[in-house]
DSSP file (Angstrom, degrees, kcal/mol; ACC not computed):
  #  RESIDUE AA STRUCTURE BP1 BP2  ACC     N-H-->O    O-->H-N    N-H-->O    O-->H-N    TCO  KAPPA ALPHA  PHI   PSI    X-CA   Y-CA   Z-CA
    1    1 A M              0   0    0      0, 0.0     2,-0.1     0, 0.0   114,-0.0   0.000 360.0 360.0 360.0 130.9    0.0    0.0    0.0
    2    2 A K        +     0   0    0    115,-0.1     2,-0.3   111,-0.1   115,-0.2  -0.362 360.0 173.9 -66.7 138.1    1.4    3.4   -1.0
    3    3 A R  E     -a  117   0A   0    113,-2.2   115,-3.2    -2,-0.1     2,-0.5  -0.986  15.4-160.5-146.6 134.5    2.4    5.7    1.8
    4    4 A I  E     -a  118   0A   0     -2,-0.3   151,-2.7   113,-0.2   152,-1.6  -0.977   8.4-176.8-121.1 127.1    4.2    9.1    1.7
    5    5 A I  E     -ab 119 156A   0    113,-3.1   115,-3.1    -2,-0.5     2,-0.5  -0.986   8.1-160.5-122.3 130.2    6.0   10.5    4.7
    6    6 A L  E     -ab 120 157A   0    150,-2.4   152,-3.1    -2,-0.4     2,-0.5  -0.953   3.4-168.7-113.1 126.7    7.6   13.9    4.7
    7    7 A I  E     +ab 121 158A   0    113,-3.3   115,-2.6    -2,-0.5     2,-0.3  -0.969  18.3 168.5-115.7 121.6   10.3   14.8    7.2
    8    8 A T  E     + b   0 159A   0    150,-3.0   152,-3.3    -2,-0.5     2,-0.3  -0.816   9.8 115.8-130.8 166.6   11.2   18.5    7.4
    9    9 A G  E     - b   0 160A   0    113,-0.4   115,-2.1    -2,-0.3   152,-0.1  -0.935  55.5 -59.4 158.7-177.4   13.2   20.8    9.6
   10   10 A G  S >  S-     0   0    0    150,-0.6     3,-1.4    -2,-0.3     5,-0.3  -0.200  71.5 -61.0 -84.5 178.7   16.2   23.1    9.7
   11   11 A A  T 3  S+     0   0    0      1,-0.3    -1,-0.2     2,-0.1   112,-0.0  -0.370 122.4   6.6 -61.3 137.2   19.9   22.3    9.2
   12   12 A R  T 3  S+     0   0    0      1,-0.1    -1,-0.3    -3,-0.1    -2,-0.1   0.787  87.4 130.3  59.0  32.2   21.2   19.8   11.8
   13   13 A S  S <  S-     0   0    0     -3,-1.4   150,-1.8   149,-0.1    -2,-0.1   0.523  83.4-101.5 -89.9  -5.9   17.7   19.2   13.2
   14   14 A G  S  > S+     0   0    0     -4,-0.2     4,-2.3   148,-0.1     5,-0.2   0.603  76.7 138.5  98.5  13.7   18.1   15.4   13.0
   15   15 A K  H  > S+     0   0    0     -5,-0.3     4,-2.7     1,-0.2     5,-0.2   0.945  71.7  41.8 -57.7 -55.0   16.1   14.9    9.8
   16   16 A S  H  > S+     0   0    0      2,-0.2     4,-2.6     1,-0.2     5,-0.2   0.910 115.3  49.1 -65.6 -43.6   18.3   12.3    8.1
   17   17 A T  H  > S+     0   0    0      2,-0.2     4,-2.2     1,-0.2    -1,-0.2   0.927 114.0  46.6 -61.6 -44.8   19.1   10.3   11.2
   18   18 A Y  H  X S+     0   0    0     -4,-2.3     4,-2.5     1,-0.2    -2,-0.2   0.925 112.5  50.3 -62.4 -44.3   15.4   10.1   12.2
   19   19 A A  H  X S+     0   0    0     -4,-2.7     4,-2.7    -5,-0.2    -2,-0.2   0.891 109.9  50.5 -62.9 -40.4   14.5    9.2    8.6
   20   20 A E  H  X S+     0   0    0     -4,-2.6     4,-2.3     2,-0.2    -1,-0.2   0.923 111.6  47.2 -64.4 -44.3   17.1    6.4    8.5
   21   21 A K  H  X S+     0   0    0     -4,-2.2     4,-1.6     2,-0.2    -2,-0.2   0.901 112.7  50.2 -63.7 -39.9   15.8    4.9   11.8
   22   22 A L  H  X S+     0   0    0     -4,-2.5     4,-1.1     2,-0.2    -2,-0.2   0.935 110.0  49.8 -63.0 -46.5   12.2    5.1   10.6
   23   23 A A  H >X S+     0   0    0     -4,-2.7     4,-1.4     1,-0.2     3,-0.7   0.916 111.3  49.2 -59.6 -43.7   13.1    3.4    7.3
   24   24 A L  H 3< S+     0   0    0     -4,-2.3    -1,-0.2     1,-0.2    -2,-0.2   0.793 107.1  55.5 -67.9 -27.3   14.9    0.6    9.2
   25   25 A S  H 3< S+     0   0    0     -4,-1.6    -1,-0.2     1,-0.2    -2,-0.2   0.730 113.0  42.9 -74.8 -20.2   11.9    0.2   11.5
   26   26 A L  H << S+     0   0    0     -4,-1.1    -2,-0.2    -3,-0.7    -1,-0.2   0.642 126.8  16.3 -97.5 -18.5    9.7   -0.4    8.4
   27   27 A S     <  -     0   0    0     -4,-1.4    -1,-0.3    -5,-0.2    48,-0.0  -0.985  55.8-141.1-156.0 141.1   12.0   -2.7    6.4
   28   28 A P  S    S+     0   0    0      0, 0.0    -4,-0.1     0, 0.0    -1,-0.1   0.668 107.2  31.7 -75.4 -14.3   15.1   -4.8    7.0
   29   29 A N  S    S+     0   0    0     -6,-0.1    47,-0.2    -3,-0.0    29,-0.1  -0.502  81.8 175.5-141.9  70.1   16.4   -3.7    3.6
   30   30 A P        -     0   0    0      0, 0.0    29,-2.3     0, 0.0     2,-0.4  -0.208  28.8-118.0 -73.1 166.6   15.3   -0.2    2.8
   31   31 A V  E     -dc  59  77A   0     45,-3.0    47,-3.3    27,-0.2     2,-0.5  -0.881  19.3-157.2-105.3 136.2   16.4    1.8   -0.3
   32   32 A Y  E     -dc  60  78A   0     27,-3.3    29,-3.0    -2,-0.4     2,-0.7  -0.965   4.4-166.4-115.0 117.8   18.3    5.0    0.1
   33   33 A I  E     -dc  61  79A   0     45,-3.4    47,-2.5    -2,-0.5     2,-0.5  -0.921   5.8-160.8-105.9 116.0   18.1    7.5   -2.9
   34   34 A A  E     -dc  62  80A   0     27,-3.0    29,-2.6    -2,-0.7    47,-0.2  -0.841  10.2-176.6 -96.0 124.9   20.8   10.2   -2.6
   35   35 A T        +     0   0    0     45,-1.3    46,-0.2    -2,-0.5    53,-0.1   0.397  39.7 123.3-101.3   1.7   19.9   13.2   -4.8
   36   36 A A        -     0   0    0     44,-0.4     2,-0.4    51,-0.0    -2,-0.1  -0.333  48.7-150.8 -73.9 142.8   23.1   15.3   -4.1
   37   37 A R        -     0   0    0     27,-0.1     2,-0.9    47,-0.1    -2,-0.1  -0.878  29.4-117.9 -98.0 143.1   25.5   16.6   -6.7
   38   38 A I        +     0   0    0     -2,-0.4     3,-0.1     1,-0.2     6,-0.0  -0.746  39.9 170.3 -86.5 108.5   29.0   16.9   -5.4
   39   39 A W        -     0   0    0     -2,-0.9     2,-0.3     1,-0.2    -1,-0.2   0.777  60.9 -12.2 -91.0 -30.3   29.7   20.7   -5.6
   40   40 A D  S  > S-     0   0    0      1,-0.1     4,-2.0     0, 0.0    -1,-0.2  -0.942  75.6 -87.3-161.1 177.1   33.0   20.8   -3.7
   41   41 A E  H  > S+     0   0    0     -2,-0.3     4,-2.2     1,-0.2     5,-0.2   0.882 120.6  54.9 -65.9 -40.1   35.3   18.9   -1.3
   42   42 A E  H  > S+     0   0    0      1,-0.2     4,-1.6     2,-0.2    -1,-0.2   0.914 110.7  46.6 -59.6 -41.7   33.6   19.9    1.9
   43   43 A F  H  > S+     0   0    0      1,-0.2     4,-2.3     2,-0.2    -1,-0.2   0.878 107.4  57.0 -68.9 -36.8   30.3   18.6    0.5
   44   44 A R  H  X S+     0   0    0     -4,-2.0     4,-2.3     1,-0.2    -1,-0.2   0.909 106.7  49.9 -58.1 -42.2   32.0   15.4   -0.6
   45   45 A Q  H  X S+     0   0    0     -4,-2.2     4,-2.1     2,-0.2    -1,-0.2   0.876 108.1  53.3 -65.0 -37.7   33.1   14.8    3.0
   46   46 A R  H  X S+     0   0    0     -4,-1.6     4,-1.9     2,-0.2    -2,-0.2   0.921 109.3  48.6 -60.3 -45.7   29.5   15.4    4.2
   47   47 A V  H  X S+     0   0    0     -4,-2.3     4,-2.6     1,-0.2    -2,-0.2   0.912 108.8  53.4 -62.4 -43.6   28.2   12.8    1.7
   48   48 A I  H  X S+     0   0    0     -4,-2.3     4,-2.6     1,-0.2    -1,-0.2   0.903 106.5  52.5 -59.5 -42.2   30.9   10.3    2.9
   49   49 A R  H  X S+     0   0    0     -4,-2.1     4,-1.0     1,-0.2    -1,-0.2   0.908 110.4  48.3 -60.8 -41.2   29.8   10.8    6.6
   50   50 A H  H >X S+     0   0    0     -4,-1.9     4,-0.7     1,-0.2     3,-0.5   0.929 112.1  49.0 -62.7 -44.9   26.2   10.0    5.5
   51   51 A Q  H >< S+     0   0    0     -4,-2.6     3,-1.1     1,-0.2    -2,-0.2   0.895 107.5  54.3 -63.0 -41.0   27.3    6.9    3.6
   52   52 A E  H 3< S+     0   0    0     -4,-2.6    -1,-0.2     1,-0.3    -2,-0.2   0.753 100.4  61.7 -66.1 -24.0   29.4    5.6    6.5
   53   53 A R  H << S+     0   0    0     -4,-1.0     2,-0.3    -3,-0.5    -1,-0.3   0.733  93.9  76.5 -73.8 -22.7   26.4    5.8    8.8
   54   54 A R  S << S-     0   0    0     -3,-1.1   -34,-0.0    -4,-0.7     0, 0.0  -0.706  71.7-147.5 -95.0 142.3   24.5    3.3    6.7
   55   55 A G    >   -     0   0    0     -2,-0.3     3,-1.5     1,-0.0    -1,-0.1  -0.230  37.4 -82.7 -96.6-173.0   25.2   -0.4    6.8
   56   56 A P  T 3  S+     0   0    0      0, 0.0    -2,-0.0     0, 0.0    -1,-0.0   0.590 114.9  78.1 -70.3 -10.7   25.0   -3.2    4.2
   57   57 A E  T 3  S+     0   0    0      2,-0.1     2,-0.3   -26,-0.0    -3,-0.0   0.671  80.9  87.8 -71.8 -14.3   21.2   -3.6    4.7
   58   58 A W  S <  S-     0   0    0     -3,-1.5     2,-0.6   -29,-0.1   -27,-0.2  -0.627  70.3-144.5 -86.8 141.2   20.7   -0.5    2.6
   59   59 A T  E     -d   31   0A   0    -29,-2.3   -27,-3.3    -2,-0.3     2,-0.5  -0.946  27.6-153.3 -95.7 117.4   20.3   -0.5   -1.2
   60   60 A N  E     +d   32   0A   0     -2,-0.6     2,-0.4   -29,-0.2   -27,-0.2  -0.819  18.1 177.3-102.9 130.6   22.0    2.7   -2.2
   61   61 A I  E     -d   33   0A   0    -29,-3.0   -27,-3.0    -2,-0.5     2,-0.6  -0.997  17.8-152.7-129.9 131.5   21.1    4.6   -5.4
   62   62 A E  E     +d   34   0A   0     -2,-0.4     2,-0.3   -29,-0.2   -27,-0.2  -0.930  28.8 158.1-103.2 120.3   22.5    7.9   -6.5
   63   63 A E        -     0   0    0    -29,-2.6     4,-0.1    -2,-0.6    -2,-0.1  -0.902  24.4-169.5-147.8 111.5   20.0    9.8   -8.6
   64   64 A E  S    S-     0   0    0     -2,-0.3    24,-0.2     2,-0.1    25,-0.2   0.825  80.1 -18.1 -73.6 -33.2   20.1   13.6   -9.2
   65   65 A K  S    S+     0   0    0     23,-0.1     2,-1.9     1,-0.1     3,-0.2   0.619 114.6  71.7-141.0 -49.1   16.8   14.1  -10.9
   66   66 A E    >   +     0   0    0      1,-0.2     3,-1.7     2,-0.1     4,-0.2  -0.472  44.1 158.6 -90.4  71.5   14.9   11.1  -12.5
   67   67 A L  G >   +     0   0    0     -2,-1.9     3,-1.9     1,-0.3    -1,-0.2   0.839  68.5  67.4 -59.3 -33.6   13.8    9.2   -9.4
   68   68 A S  G 3  S+     0   0    0      1,-0.3    -1,-0.3    -3,-0.2    -2,-0.1   0.598  79.6  78.7 -69.1  -9.7   11.0    7.5  -11.5
   69   69 A R  G <  S+     0   0    0     -3,-1.7     2,-0.6     1,-0.1    -1,-0.3   0.726  83.8  76.8 -64.9 -20.0   13.7    5.6  -13.5
   70   70 A H  S <  S-     0   0    0     -3,-1.9     2,-0.8    -4,-0.2    -1,-0.1  -0.838  73.0-153.7-101.3 116.7   13.9    3.3  -10.5
   71   71 A R        +     0   0    0     -2,-0.6    -3,-0.1     1,-0.1    -2,-0.1  -0.798  27.2 160.4 -90.8 111.9   11.1    0.8  -10.1
   72   72 A L    >   +     0   0    0     -2,-0.8     3,-1.5     3,-0.1    -1,-0.1  -0.212  10.7 173.3-130.5  41.1   10.9    0.0   -6.4
   73   73 A N  T 3   +     0   0    0      1,-0.3    43,-0.2    43,-0.1     3,-0.1  -0.194  70.0  10.7 -54.1 141.0    7.5   -1.4   -5.9
   74   74 A N  T 3  S+     0   0    0     41,-4.2     2,-0.3     1,-0.2    -1,-0.3   0.679 103.9 118.4  64.0  21.7    6.8   -2.8   -2.4
   75   75 A R    <   -     0   0    0     -3,-1.5    42,-2.5    40,-0.2     2,-0.6  -0.747  68.9-119.9-111.5 161.7   10.0   -1.2   -1.0
   76   76 A V  E     - e   0 117A   0     -2,-0.3   -45,-3.0   -47,-0.2     2,-0.5  -0.925  37.3-167.1 -97.8 123.0   10.6    1.4    1.7
   77   77 A I  E     -ce  31 118A   0     40,-3.3    42,-3.2    -2,-0.6     2,-0.6  -0.956  14.3-161.6-123.0 124.1   12.4    4.2    0.0
   78   78 A L  E     -ce  32 119A   0    -47,-3.3   -45,-3.4    -2,-0.5     2,-0.6  -0.919   7.6-163.4-103.0 122.4   14.2    7.1    1.7
   79   79 A I  E     -ce  33 120A   0     40,-3.1    42,-2.4    -2,-0.6     2,-0.5  -0.931  11.2-149.8-109.2 113.8   14.9   10.1   -0.5
   80   80 A D  E     +ce  34 121A   0    -47,-2.5   -45,-1.3    -2,-0.6   -44,-0.4  -0.927  65.0   9.5-130.6 104.9   17.5   12.4    0.9
   81   81 A C     >  +     0   0    0     40,-0.6     4,-2.0    -2,-0.5    -1,-0.3   0.592  36.2 179.1-142.7 165.4   16.9   15.1    0.1
   82   82 A V  H  > S+     0   0    0     39,-3.2     4,-3.1    -3,-0.3     5,-0.2   0.862  95.2  59.5 -62.7 -38.4   14.2   17.2   -1.7
   83   83 A T  H  > S+     0   0    0     38,-0.3     4,-2.1     1,-0.2    -1,-0.2   0.925 110.0  40.6 -60.5 -46.1   16.2   20.4   -1.3
   84   84 A L  H  > S+     0   0    0      2,-0.2     4,-1.9     1,-0.2    -1,-0.2   0.868 113.6  54.8 -71.0 -35.4   19.2   19.0   -3.3
   85   85 A W  H  X S+     0   0    0     -4,-2.0     4,-1.4     1,-0.2    -2,-0.2   0.934 110.5  46.0 -59.7 -47.1   16.8   17.4   -5.8
   86   86 A C  H  X S+     0   0    0     -4,-3.1     4,-2.9     1,-0.2    -2,-0.2   0.882 107.3  58.8 -62.9 -39.2   15.1   20.7   -6.3
   87   87 A T  H  X S+     0   0    0     -4,-2.1     4,-2.6    -5,-0.2     5,-0.3   0.900 102.1  54.1 -56.9 -42.3   18.5   22.4   -6.6
   88   88 A N  H  X S+     0   0    0     -4,-1.9     4,-2.0   -24,-0.2    -1,-0.2   0.913 112.9  41.5 -62.1 -44.1   19.4   20.2   -9.5
   89   89 A F  H  X S+     0   0    0     -4,-1.4     4,-2.1     2,-0.2    -2,-0.2   0.927 113.4  54.3 -66.3 -45.2   16.3   21.1  -11.5
   90   90 A F  H  <>S+     0   0    0     -4,-2.9     5,-3.2     1,-0.2     6,-0.4   0.909 114.2  39.5 -57.5 -47.2   16.6   24.8  -10.6
   91   91 A F  H ><5S+     0   0    0     -4,-2.6     3,-1.5     3,-0.2    -1,-0.2   0.901 114.4  52.2 -73.2 -40.4   20.2   25.1  -11.9
   92   92 A D  H 3<5S+     0   0    0     -4,-2.0    -2,-0.2    -5,-0.3    -1,-0.2   0.812 111.2  48.8 -65.6 -28.1   19.6   22.9  -14.9
   93   93 A L  T ><5S-     0   0    0     -4,-2.1     3,-1.4    -5,-0.1    -1,-0.3   0.040 119.8-109.1-101.0  25.3   16.6   25.0  -15.9
   94   94 A K  T < 5 -     0   0    0     -3,-1.5    -3,-0.2     1,-0.3     3,-0.1   0.831  69.7 -58.4  55.0  42.2   18.6   28.3  -15.4
   95   95 A S  T 3 <S+     0   0    0     -5,-3.2     2,-1.2     1,-0.2    -1,-0.3   0.703  88.6 151.8  64.7  23.0   16.7   29.4  -12.3
   96   96 A D    <>  -     0   0    0     -3,-1.4     4,-2.7    -6,-0.4     5,-0.2  -0.732  26.5-168.9 -84.6  98.5   13.3   29.4  -14.0
   97   97 A T  H  > S+     0   0    0     -2,-1.2     4,-2.8     1,-0.2     5,-0.2   0.860  80.4  52.3 -62.0 -38.4   11.2   28.6  -11.0
   98   98 A D  H  > S+     0   0    0      2,-0.2     4,-2.1     1,-0.2    -1,-0.2   0.948 114.4  41.1 -64.7 -48.3    8.0   27.9  -12.9
   99   99 A R  H  > S+     0   0    0      2,-0.2     4,-2.4     1,-0.2    -2,-0.2   0.910 117.2  48.9 -65.7 -42.2    9.7   25.4  -15.3
  100  100 A A  H  X S+     0   0    0     -4,-2.7     4,-2.7     2,-0.2     5,-0.2   0.938 111.8  48.0 -64.2 -46.8   11.7   23.8  -12.4
  101  101 A L  H  X S+     0   0    0     -4,-2.8     4,-2.6    -5,-0.2    -1,-0.2   0.905 112.2  49.5 -62.2 -41.3    8.6   23.5  -10.1
  102  102 A A  H  X S+     0   0    0     -4,-2.1     4,-2.4    -5,-0.2    -1,-0.2   0.919 112.6  47.7 -63.0 -43.2    6.6   21.9  -12.9
  103  103 A A  H  X S+     0   0    0     -4,-2.4     4,-2.3     2,-0.2    -2,-0.2   0.905 112.9  48.0 -65.2 -41.9    9.3   19.4  -13.8
  104  104 A I  H  X S+     0   0    0     -4,-2.7     4,-2.9     2,-0.2    -2,-0.2   0.919 112.0  49.1 -66.6 -43.5    9.8   18.5  -10.1
  105  105 A R  H  X S+     0   0    0     -4,-2.6     4,-2.7    -5,-0.2    -2,-0.2   0.930 111.3  49.9 -60.8 -44.8    6.1   18.0   -9.5
  106  106 A D  H  X S+     0   0    0     -4,-2.4     4,-2.3     1,-0.2    -2,-0.2   0.927 113.3  46.1 -59.5 -44.8    5.8   15.8  -12.7
  107  107 A E  H  X S+     0   0    0     -4,-2.3     4,-2.8     2,-0.2     5,-0.2   0.900 111.5  51.8 -66.0 -40.8    8.7   13.7  -11.5
  108  108 A F  H  X S+     0   0    0     -4,-2.9     4,-2.8     2,-0.2    -2,-0.2   0.935 110.9  48.2 -58.4 -47.1    7.3   13.4   -8.0
  109  109 A N  H  < S+     0   0    0     -4,-2.7     4,-0.3     1,-0.2    -2,-0.2   0.907 113.8  46.3 -62.5 -43.1    4.0   12.3   -9.4
  110  110 A L  H >< S+     0   0    0     -4,-2.3     3,-1.0    -5,-0.2     4,-0.2   0.941 115.3  46.2 -62.9 -48.5    5.6    9.7  -11.7
  111  111 A F  H >< S+     0   0    0     -4,-2.8     3,-1.2     1,-0.2    -2,-0.2   0.920 112.9  48.1 -63.1 -46.3    7.9    8.4   -8.9
  112  112 A T  T 3< S+     0   0    0     -4,-2.8    -1,-0.2     1,-0.3     4,-0.2   0.364  87.0  86.2 -82.6   7.2    5.2    8.1   -6.2
  113  113 A S  T <  S+     0   0    0     -3,-1.0    -1,-0.3    -4,-0.3    -2,-0.2   0.618  73.5  95.9 -76.9 -11.1    2.7    6.3   -8.6
  114  114 A Q  S <  S-     0   0    0     -3,-1.2     2,-1.3    -4,-0.2   -43,-0.0  -0.386  90.4-110.9 -73.7 155.3    4.5    3.2   -7.4
  115  115 A D  S    S+     0   0    0   -113,-0.1   -41,-4.2    -2,-0.1     2,-0.3  -0.747  77.2 106.2 -88.4  93.7    3.1    1.0   -4.6
  116  116 A A  S    S-     0   0    0     -2,-1.3  -113,-2.2   -43,-0.2     2,-0.6  -0.926  75.3 -96.3-156.2 172.7    5.8    1.7   -2.0
  117  117 A T  E     -ae   3  76A   0    -42,-2.5   -40,-3.3    -2,-0.3     2,-0.5  -0.937  39.8-163.3-102.9 121.5    6.5    3.6    1.2
  118  118 A F  E     -ae   4  77A   0   -115,-3.2  -113,-3.1    -2,-0.6     2,-0.6  -0.909  10.8-170.8-110.1 127.0    8.3    6.9    0.4
  119  119 A I  E     -ae   5  78A   0    -42,-3.2   -40,-3.1    -2,-0.5     2,-0.4  -0.940  11.6-167.7-117.0 106.8   10.1    8.8    3.1
  120  120 A F  E     -ae   6  79A   0   -115,-3.1  -113,-3.3    -2,-0.6     2,-0.5  -0.812   5.6-157.9 -97.6 132.1   11.1   12.3    1.8
  121  121 A V  E     +ae   7  80A   0    -42,-2.4   -39,-3.2    -2,-0.4   -40,-0.6  -0.923  23.1 162.6-106.4 132.9   13.6   14.4    3.7
  122  122 A T        -     0   0    0   -115,-2.6     2,-0.4    -2,-0.5  -113,-0.4  -0.899  32.0-116.7-142.7 171.5   13.5   18.2    3.1
  123  123 A N        -     0   0    0     -2,-0.3     2,-1.2  -115,-0.2  -113,-0.2  -0.888  11.4-139.3-113.0 143.0   14.7   21.5    4.6
  124  124 A E    >   +     0   0    0   -115,-2.1     3,-1.3    -2,-0.4     4,-0.2  -0.643  39.1 159.6 -93.4  73.3   12.5   24.3    5.8
  125  125 A I  G >   +     0   0    0     -2,-1.2     3,-0.8     1,-0.3    -1,-0.2   0.695  63.3  67.2 -73.6 -16.6   14.9   26.9    4.3
  126  126 A G  G 3  S+     0   0    0      1,-0.2    -1,-0.3    -3,-0.2    -2,-0.1   0.442  78.3  82.0 -82.1   1.1   12.2   29.6    4.4
  127  127 A M  G <  S+     0   0    0     -3,-1.3    -1,-0.2     3,-0.0    -2,-0.1   0.664  85.2  67.9 -79.3 -15.1   12.1   29.7    8.2
  128  128 A G  S <  S-     0   0    0     -3,-0.8     3,-0.1     1,-0.2    -3,-0.0  -0.036 102.0 -61.7 -86.9-164.6   15.1   32.0    8.3
  129  129 A G        -     0   0    0      1,-0.1     2,-0.4    -2,-0.0    -1,-0.2  -0.185  61.0 -87.4 -73.8 171.5   15.3   35.6    7.1
  130  130 A T        -     0   0    0     -3,-0.1    -1,-0.1     1,-0.1     7,-0.1  -0.701  46.9-122.0 -83.3 129.4   14.8   36.8    3.6
  131  131 A S        -     0   0    0     -2,-0.4    -1,-0.1     2,-0.1     6,-0.1  -0.329   0.5-140.3 -70.7 150.5   17.9   36.7    1.5
  132  132 A E  S    S+     0   0    0     -2,-0.0     2,-0.5     4,-0.0    -1,-0.1   0.604  82.9  90.7 -79.2 -13.5   19.3   39.8   -0.2
  133  133 A N     >  -     0   0    0      1,-0.1     4,-2.3     2,-0.0     5,-0.2  -0.744  69.0-151.0 -92.0 124.2   20.1   37.6   -3.2
  134  134 A E  H  > S+     0   0    0     -2,-0.5     4,-2.5     1,-0.2     5,-0.2   0.897  96.7  51.3 -61.2 -43.0   17.4   37.3   -5.9
  135  135 A I  H  > S+     0   0    0      1,-0.2     4,-2.5     2,-0.2    -1,-0.2   0.913 110.7  49.5 -61.9 -41.7   18.4   33.8   -7.0
  136  136 A Q  H  > S+     0   0    0      2,-0.2     4,-2.8     1,-0.2    -1,-0.2   0.901 110.1  50.6 -64.4 -40.1   18.3   32.6   -3.4
  137  137 A R  H  X S+     0   0    0     -4,-2.3     4,-2.3     2,-0.2    -2,-0.2   0.925 110.9  49.3 -62.5 -43.3   14.9   34.2   -2.9
  138  138 A K  H  X S+     0   0    0     -4,-2.5     4,-2.5     1,-0.2    -2,-0.2   0.921 113.3  46.4 -61.5 -44.0   13.6   32.5   -6.0
  139  139 A F  H  X S+     0   0    0     -4,-2.5     4,-3.3     2,-0.2     5,-0.2   0.926 110.4  52.6 -65.7 -43.3   14.9   29.1   -4.9
  140  140 A T  H  X S+     0   0    0     -4,-2.8     4,-2.4     1,-0.2    -1,-0.2   0.906 111.2  47.8 -59.0 -42.3   13.5   29.5   -1.4
  141  141 A D  H  X S+     0   0    0     -4,-2.3     4,-2.4     2,-0.2    -1,-0.2   0.951 113.7  46.3 -61.8 -49.7   10.1   30.3   -2.9
  142  142 A M  H  X S+     0   0    0     -4,-2.5     4,-2.3     1,-0.2    -2,-0.2   0.919 112.8  50.0 -60.7 -44.6   10.2   27.3   -5.2
  143  143 A Q  H  X S+     0   0    0     -4,-3.3     4,-2.7     1,-0.2    -1,-0.2   0.916 110.4  50.4 -60.5 -44.3   11.5   25.0   -2.4
  144  144 A G  H  X S+     0   0    0     -4,-2.4     4,-2.2    -5,-0.2    -1,-0.2   0.898 110.0  49.8 -61.5 -41.2    8.7   26.1   -0.2
  145  145 A W  H  X S+     0   0    0     -4,-2.4     4,-2.1     2,-0.2    -1,-0.2   0.890 111.8  48.6 -65.2 -38.4    6.1   25.5   -2.9
  146  146 A M  H  X S+     0   0    0     -4,-2.3     4,-2.7     2,-0.2     5,-0.2   0.905 109.2  52.4 -69.0 -40.0    7.5   22.0   -3.5
  147  147 A N  H  X S+     0   0    0     -4,-2.7     4,-2.8     1,-0.2    -2,-0.2   0.924 110.6  48.5 -58.5 -43.2    7.5   21.2    0.3
  148  148 A Q  H  X S+     0   0    0     -4,-2.2     4,-2.3     2,-0.2    -2,-0.2   0.898 110.3  51.9 -63.2 -39.9    3.8   22.3    0.4
  149  149 A Y  H  X S+     0   0    0     -4,-2.1     4,-1.0     2,-0.2    -2,-0.2   0.940 112.8  43.6 -62.4 -48.3    3.1   20.1   -2.7
  150  150 A I  H >X S+     0   0    0     -4,-2.7     4,-1.0     1,-0.2     3,-0.9   0.930 112.9  52.7 -63.6 -44.4    4.7   17.0   -1.1
  151  151 A A  H 3< S+     0   0    0     -4,-2.8     3,-0.4     1,-0.3    -1,-0.2   0.866 104.1  56.7 -59.6 -36.9    3.0   17.7    2.3
  152  152 A S  H 3< S+     0   0    0     -4,-2.3    -1,-0.3     1,-0.2    -2,-0.2   0.771 114.1  39.7 -67.1 -24.0   -0.4   17.9    0.6
  153  153 A H  H << S+     0   0    0     -4,-1.0    -1,-0.2    -3,-0.9    -2,-0.2   0.524  97.4 105.1 -97.4  -9.0    0.2   14.4   -0.8
  154  154 A A     <  -     0   0    0     -4,-1.0  -149,-0.2    -3,-0.4     3,-0.1  -0.422  59.0-153.7 -79.6 146.8    1.8   13.0    2.3
  155  155 A D  S    S+     0   0    0   -151,-2.7     2,-0.3     1,-0.3  -150,-0.2   0.770  88.7  20.2 -80.7 -31.0    0.1   10.7    4.8
  156  156 A E  E     -b    5   0A   0   -152,-1.6  -150,-2.4     2,-0.0     2,-0.4  -0.995  62.7-166.6-139.7 143.7    2.4   12.0    7.5
  157  157 A V  E     -b    6   0A   0     -2,-0.3    11,-3.0  -152,-0.2    12,-1.7  -0.996   9.7-169.6-130.1 127.6    4.5   15.1    8.0
  158  158 A I  E     -bF   7 167A   0   -152,-3.1  -150,-3.0    -2,-0.4     2,-0.6  -0.973   8.5-155.9-121.4 126.5    7.1   15.3   10.7
  159  159 A L  E     -bF   8 166A   0      7,-3.0     7,-2.5    -2,-0.5     2,-0.5  -0.893  14.1-144.3 -99.7 122.5    8.9   18.5   11.7
  160  160 A M  E     +bF   9 165A   0   -152,-3.3  -150,-0.6    -2,-0.6     2,-0.4  -0.771  20.2 178.8 -89.8 127.4   12.2   17.9   13.4
  161  161 A V  E >  S- F   0 164A   0      3,-2.5     3,-2.0    -2,-0.5  -148,-0.1  -0.965  72.1 -25.7-130.3 112.8   13.1   20.4   16.1
  162  162 A C  T 3  S-     0   0    0     -2,-0.4  -148,-0.1     1,-0.3  -149,-0.1   0.857 126.9 -49.2  53.3  38.9   16.4   19.9   18.0
  163  163 A G  T 3  S+     0   0    0   -150,-1.8    -1,-0.3     1,-0.2  -149,-0.1   0.485 115.9 117.6  81.7   2.4   16.4   16.2   17.2
  164  164 A I  E <   -F  161   0A   0     -3,-2.0    -3,-2.5  -151,-0.1     2,-0.4  -0.906  62.4-133.4-108.2 124.4   12.8   15.8   18.4
  165  165 A P  E     -F  160   0A   0      0, 0.0     2,-0.5     0, 0.0    -5,-0.2  -0.619  19.8-168.7 -77.8 128.8   10.1   14.6   15.9
  166  166 A V  E     -F  159   0A   0     -7,-2.5    -7,-3.0    -2,-0.4     2,-0.4  -0.972  21.3-130.3-118.3 117.2    6.9   16.7   16.1
  167  167 A R  E     +F  158   0A   0     -2,-0.5    -9,-0.2    -9,-0.2   -11,-0.0  -0.534  31.1 170.9 -71.0 120.1    4.0   15.3   14.1
  168  168 A A              0   0    0    -11,-3.0   -10,-0.2    -2,-0.4    -1,-0.2   0.692 360.0 360.0 -99.3 -26.4    2.5   18.0   11.9
  169  169 A K              0   0    0    -12,-1.7   -11,-0.1     0, 0.0    -2,-0.1   0.268 360.0 360.0-148.5 360.0    0.1   15.8   10.0
């Protein structure tokens, strides 16, 4: 039976750790889809720390944009993270928020048409101040709209605050 769970929160709020524990509680062999592009060495080290935290029970897939290429029926799938996934569309479509948002929504709909449990991790980047940078403001808006879209389709939404999960939906 299809189930969508959205886990959101600020930086270092415990989102990924909570999502990994949740996935393992739902399946002995969950799937981890990493959406990150490696932009620099510091980020590469961050990715390595995430990878080292996961054991051999995980099926690991690196996929920057086309999640629906992977047929994962009846699996528990952790997608980490929506923010980086959105970034890939945003930059590839030259910061055109309308086109990027439409493409991301279409891909989300295709991917989640499978009969699986989906755990999406995202960031609440709009909880901070308003950026002086126009591109950052455009991305923050687009990210917020995508978070709302996923939340509207989710069966559960969990907000992480200081490592504590707070059920929002």
